[in-house]
C-alpha positions as CSV (number, residue, x, y, z in Angstrom):
1,M,-46.0,19.5,39.4
2,L,-44.1,21.4,36.7
3,K,-44.3,24.6,38.8
4,S,-42.8,22.7,41.9
5,S,-40.0,21.3,39.7
6,L,-39.1,24.7,38.3
7,L,-39.2,26.3,41.8
8,L,-36.9,23.5,43.1
9,A,-34.5,24.0,40.2
10,A,-34.4,27.8,40.8
11,L,-33.7,27.3,44.5
12,L,-30.9,24.8,43.8
13,L,-29.1,26.8,41.1
14,P,-27.3,29.1,43.5
15,V,-26.1,26.1,45.5
16,C,-24.6,24.5,42.4
17,V,-22.9,27.8,41.4
18,A,-21.6,28.3,44.9
19,A,-20.1,24.8,44.9
20,N,-17.7,25.9,42.2
21,A,-17.2,29.5,43.3
22,D,-13.7,28.8,44.7
23,D,-12.4,27.0,41.6
24,Y,-9.8,28.6,39.3
25,K,-8.7,27.2,35.9
26,A,-5.3,27.3,34.2
27,G,-4.8,25.0,31.2
28,D,-5.5,21.4,32.4
29,L,-5.3,22.5,36.0
30,L,-8.1,23.4,38.4
31,V,-7.2,25.0,41.7
32,S,-9.9,24.7,44.2
33,D,-10.7,25.9,47.8
34,P,-7.9,28.2,48.5
35,W,-7.9,29.1,52.2
36,S,-5.8,30.4,55.1
37,Q,-6.3,30.3,58.8
38,E,-6.9,33.7,60.5
39,L,-3.6,35.2,61.5
40,P,-3.0,34.8,65.3
41,P,-1.9,38.0,67.2
42,N,1.9,38.6,66.8
43,A,2.4,35.7,64.4
44,P,5.2,36.5,62.0
45,T,4.0,34.1,59.2
46,V,0.8,32.4,57.9
47,A,0.2,29.6,55.5
48,A,-2.1,29.2,52.5
49,Y,-3.7,25.9,51.3
50,F,-5.6,24.6,48.2
51,V,-6.1,21.6,46.0
52,I,-4.7,21.3,42.5
53,H,-6.6,18.9,40.1
54,N,-4.8,18.0,36.9
55,T,-7.2,16.7,34.2
56,G,-4.5,16.5,31.6
57,A,-2.5,13.5,30.3
58,T,0.8,15.2,31.2
59,P,2.2,16.2,34.6
60,D,2.8,19.9,35.4
61,R,4.8,21.6,38.1
62,L,4.1,24.5,40.5
63,L,7.2,26.7,40.2
64,S,6.4,29.7,42.4
65,V,3.8,31.7,44.3
66,D,3.4,35.4,44.9
67,T,1.1,37.7,46.8
68,P,0.9,41.4,47.6
69,V,0.2,40.7,51.3
70,A,3.8,39.4,52.0
71,D,7.4,40.1,51.0
72,K,7.9,36.4,50.2
73,A,5.7,33.4,49.4
74,E,7.5,30.1,49.5
75,L,6.6,26.5,48.7
76,H,7.1,24.3,51.8
77,E,6.6,20.7,52.9
78,H,6.7,18.9,56.2
79,V,9.1,15.9,56.4
80,M,10.0,13.5,59.2
81,Q,13.6,13.7,60.3
82,G,14.1,11.0,63.0
83,D,11.4,11.6,65.6
84,L,10.8,15.2,64.5
85,M,8.5,16.8,62.0
86,K,10.4,19.5,60.1
87,M,9.2,22.1,57.7
88,Q,11.4,22.9,54.7
89,Q,11.3,25.0,51.6
90,V,11.1,23.2,48.2
91,P,12.0,24.7,44.8
92,S,8.8,23.4,43.1
93,V,6.1,20.8,43.4
94,A,5.0,18.2,40.8
95,V,1.3,17.9,39.9
96,P,0.7,14.4,38.6
97,A,-1.1,13.8,35.3
98,K,-4.8,12.8,35.8
99,G,-4.2,13.4,39.6
100,E,-4.4,15.9,42.3
101,L,-2.1,17.6,44.8
102,T,-3.3,18.8,48.1
103,F,-1.8,21.7,50.0
104,A,-2.9,21.3,53.7
105,P,-1.6,21.7,57.3
106,M,1.3,19.3,58.0
107,A,1.8,18.7,54.2
108,Y,2.7,20.9,51.3
109,H,1.7,24.6,51.9
110,V,2.5,28.1,50.9
111,M,4.3,30.0,53.6
112,L,3.9,33.8,53.6
113,L,6.8,35.7,55.1
114,G,7.3,39.4,55.8
115,L,3.6,40.1,56.1
116,K,2.6,43.5,54.8
117,D,-1.1,44.0,55.3
118,R,-2.2,42.1,58.4
119,S,-5.8,43.5,58.1
120,L,-6.4,41.2,55.1
121,L,-5.5,38.1,57.2
122,A,-8.6,38.4,59.5
123,D,-11.6,36.0,59.4
124,G,-13.9,36.6,56.5
125,K,-11.3,38.5,54.4
126,Q,-9.7,37.5,51.1
127,F,-6.3,38.1,49.5
128,P,-4.9,37.3,46.1
129,L,-2.3,34.6,45.5
130,T,-0.7,34.0,42.1
131,L,0.4,30.5,41.3
132,T,2.9,30.0,38.4
133,F,3.0,26.6,36.7
134,E,5.6,25.2,34.3
135,K,3.0,24.4,31.6
136,A,-0.3,26.0,32.6
137,G,1.2,29.4,33.3
138,K,-0.1,31.8,35.9
139,V,-3.4,31.7,37.7
140,E,-4.6,34.2,40.4
141,V,-6.8,32.8,43.1
142,E,-8.6,34.5,46.0
143,V,-7.6,33.0,49.3
144,S,-10.4,32.9,51.9
145,V,-9.3,33.6,55.4
146,Q,-11.1,31.5,58.0
147,K,-11.1,31.4,61.8
148,T,-11.1,27.6,61.8
149,P,-10.0,25.2,59.1
150,P,-12.6,23.9,56.6
151,M,-14.3,20.7,57.6
152,A,-12.1,17.6,57.2
153,G,-13.2,15.6,54.2
154,H,-15.2,18.5,52.6
155,E,-14.7,18.2,48.9
156,H,-16.5,19.7,45.9
157,M,-17.9,17.5,43.1
158,H,-16.2,18.4,39.8
159,S,-17.3,17.3,36.4
160,Q,-14.5,16.2,34.1
């Protein structure tokens, strides 16, 4: 019985480690699951997405983003104007205390403009993205490029 339990624990350990492989810590913030959809042919821009978890008692603010794969990386949001959904740049984004902020399609996202190295924007590749926060400072994440968006509702379990 002990041998079976040890074998099971050894087999599950990589799964537990992999579940948190896409998490990046900066102060009280945890940035998880950074991803981007594969760049369509001739597309001039691409977006990056992630979730920011704030375990702290005070809010923080995402001030800027940067990446070597684009001339510019901007914070954007989608807003309804009349009957139309419009994308617009925002100067910064608040991360609530003891809360989370999701960057996702048709919501907040990072827009990459003036793409430099399109080869890094293919399915299975990764590229660096640096997030600069008002209080937590800078954190570099690796954005996973995927042919299709991650499963809806797929979330990691995080201990706090």
